[in-house]
C-alpha positions in Angstrom: 39.0 44.7 29.8 38.5 48.6 30.7 38.0 48.9 34.3 38.2 53.0 34.5 36.6 54.7 32.1 37.5 58.0 30.1 35.5 60.6 30.7 34.8 64.4 29.1 37.2 66.5 31.3 35.1 68.7 33.4 37.2 72.0 31.9 36.1 71.1 28.8 32.3 71.1 29.7 33.2 74.8 31.6 34.0 75.9 28.8 31.6 75.0 26.5 28.5 76.4 28.9 30.3 79.7 29.6 30.3 79.7 25.7 26.5 78.9 25.0 26.3 82.4 27.8 29.2 84.7 27.0 28.1 87.1 24.3 29.6 86.3 20.4 31.6 90.2 21.1 33.0 89.3 24.4 36.7 90.4 24.4 37.7 87.4 26.0 35.8 84.9 23.5 38.1 84.2 21.2 40.9 83.3 23.7 38.1 81.0 25.5 37.4 79.4 22.1 41.2 78.9 21.4 41.7 76.8 24.8 38.3 74.6 24.3 40.0 74.0 20.6 43.3 72.7 22.3 41.4 70.7 24.7 39.2 69.0 22.5 42.6 67.9 20.0 43.9 66.7 23.5 40.9 64.4 24.6 40.1 63.7 20.6 43.9 62.1 20.7 43.1 60.0 23.9 39.7 59.0 22.7 41.9 57.4 19.7 44.4 55.7 21.7 41.5 54.5 23.6 39.8 53.3 20.6 42.9 50.9 19.8 43.6 49.8 22.9 39.9 48.5 23.6 40.1 46.5 20.3 43.2 44.3 21.2 43.3 40.7 22.5 43.7 41.0 26.0 43.1 38.0 28.3 44.1 39.0 32.1 44.7 42.9 31.4 42.9 45.8 32.8 42.6 49.1 31.2 42.0 52.1 33.2 41.7 55.8 31.6 42.0 59.0 33.0 43.7 58.3 36.3 44.7 60.9 38.9 46.5 59.2 41.9 47.6 61.0 45.0 51.6 61.3 45.4 51.5 62.8 48.6 49.5 66.0 50.4 48.1 67.9 47.4 50.2 66.6 45.0 48.5 64.4 42.3 49.6 63.1 38.7 48.2 62.1 35.7 48.0 58.9 33.6 46.3 59.1 30.2 46.1 55.1 29.9 47.8 52.0 31.9 47.6 48.8 30.7 48.0 46.8 33.6 48.6 42.6 33.8 49.8 40.5 36.3 53.4 40.7 34.7 54.0 43.8 33.3 52.0 48.0 33.0 52.0 49.9 30.3 51.7 54.0 31.0 50.4 55.7 27.6 50.5 59.9 27.7 49.2 61.0 24.4 49.5 64.3 23.0 47.3 65.4 19.6 48.7 68.0 17.5 46.7 69.5 14.0 45.1 65.8 13.6 48.9 63.9 14.2 48.9 62.3 17.7 52.2 60.9 19.4 52.1 58.5 22.2 55.1 58.1 25.1 
């Protein structure tokens, strides 16, 4: 059961909005487009893993996606996906490299 679902990252939404407003011939447009492509690839990789995790036959398990937890004052850490049960937990970190996905 998914307890916290993943949302489109704010950074992707901001970059898309920026590109809609930026002139085609702007000197920084290529850099912004490259950043957006890279971030979208990472988000797609996370969504790919989410798809498979949703279809696992879990009873009494919880899935938390895209967690940002405090470690101390002004220091946070991120967990892409966390599978939690009363016996164990599995943390998944996803990276996407040109249509191939790597998890750890």
